[in-house]
C-alpha positions, 0 to 999 in steps of 0.5 A: 547183801546181809551175811548168812552162814552160807555166804561165809562158808562159801568164802571159806571154802576157796581158801587152802587148808581151811577145815570146818572145825568140831565143837564141843557144843555145836549148837553155839558155834560153827567155825573154820581153822587153818588145818587143825591150827587157828580159827579164823572165822567163827559164826556164833549163834547166841548172844548179842553178837550173832554172826561172823566173827573173824581176825583182823588187824586192818584199821579201815576194817576195824573202824568200819561202823558195820564192825565191832570188837568181838566180845565172844569167848571160846576155848578155841579163841585166845583170851587176848585176841583180835577178832571183830564181828561183822554185823550181818544185817548190815549190807556187805558185798561179796568182794568185801566179805572174801577180802576180809575172810582172806585176811583173817585166814592169813592171819591165822596162818602166822604163829602168833595169830596176828595178835599185836602184843607188842604194838605196831613192832610186835613182830620184830627181834627184841632190841629192834622192837624197843628202839623203834617204839622208843624213837620218836615218829619223826625220826624213825626210818621208813619201813619195811623193818626186818626186810619185810619179814617176821621176827628174826631168829639167830638159830644156834648162835643167839646167845653169842650174837646177843652178847656181841650186840650188847658189847657193841652198845657198851663200846659205843658208849665208852667215850662218855666215861668220866675220868671218875669212872674209868677205873671201874670201867676199864675193869668191867670192859676187861671182864666183858672181853675176856681179859679179866676173870669174870668174878672181877665184875660188879653187880652184873645185870643191874640196870642201875649204875652211876652212868650210861657207860657203866649201866651198859657195861654191866647189862652187857656182862649179863648178856654175855652169861645169860643164856636164854635171857641174853637177848633181853639183857642185850636189848636193855644194853641197846636201850641205854645207848638209845637213851643216850643218843636221845638226850645228846643228839637225837638226830642220829637215832634214824641211822642207829636203828637202821644199823641195829636192824642190819646187824640183826639180819646179817647174823640171822643170815649168816646163821641160816646159811651155816645151819641149812646150806653148810655155808660157814664162810658166806659173806652177806652185803645186805639181807634184801627181803625175808619171807615167812614159812607156813608156821609164820617164822622166817623161812625165805631169804633174798640177799646180796653177797657181793655186787651183782652176786645175789642168793635165795635160801628157801626150804622146798618140802624137806630140802633146803635150797641155795640159789645164786644168780643175778638179782632177777634170776633169784627173785624168779625162784621166789613162790608166786605168792611172795613174788610181788612183795619180794620184788618190791622190798628187795628192789628198795633195799638194794638202792645204793645208799638206800639204808646208810652204811653198817658193819656186821658183829663179830661173834665170839 
């Protein structure tokens, strides 16, 4: 069937929190937004692309001959956007339209609107994203990365975690220091670990240094004192280690990326447990699944605390829940909309040896 404004309106009506948007110039468009947030469908009435424009990151749909990249610009739509145009004169089934609209609606509920500014791994913690992008496809660990959830946030310990991550990377390169560089490297490591005054450091934060080990320790010093820029410096430090592995032992990159991702997820879980559940001494063997809240941020965690002991942390209304039990008991409390994904990812990540071994970072 050809697409009409009415058929698109019907597809939008069935979606939660979908509102018809009011425009300054209603003669140009009619659209639907998620609440008062981002538009997920826009019907354009003038120009070369009359008809429905909606969000999509799905390659099968974007490659469909009935679809073109949207060229429509509006105050309501980001200049960098992921909108496509569906040719209304082409034949579309009701199911095809409803699936496309539902997928667009899901992207609009996310904080970034599903816009992939950073490529395939855009929605990951910066250090993990850069490591994955730089790792050859044949050596990348299988997903889902970040336990199937959005970019990790370490809450109030963000700076401390970034500093610890950078220190881990710098220490991992300590064995590569040459005898000529050892005195300077030792001096800088003493500064980094607090055994010497900060002013004893040299060119902290520079990305240029005689060796990988010296570059890493200087970037780690910058991460330690960088406050808001600490995650960026930590990512740079991690990438010095990544580059070293890629040039000397590329087969270790798979385990390296897994280790990095697990350290990030562990730190986030510990921070969330302390912040919202007041559990400051909660052990965490592995985060098994992470889900998004209504704003697209991480809002649910399933983790294995010890063999046979699991927990779900989630926010229900204004209250945070900490639910412990068996894995099945915990997963049974995941909302229906997330249950299938949570179960699939959690069962995969709970397999013995599935993701190698790793050690959490000690925050100072």
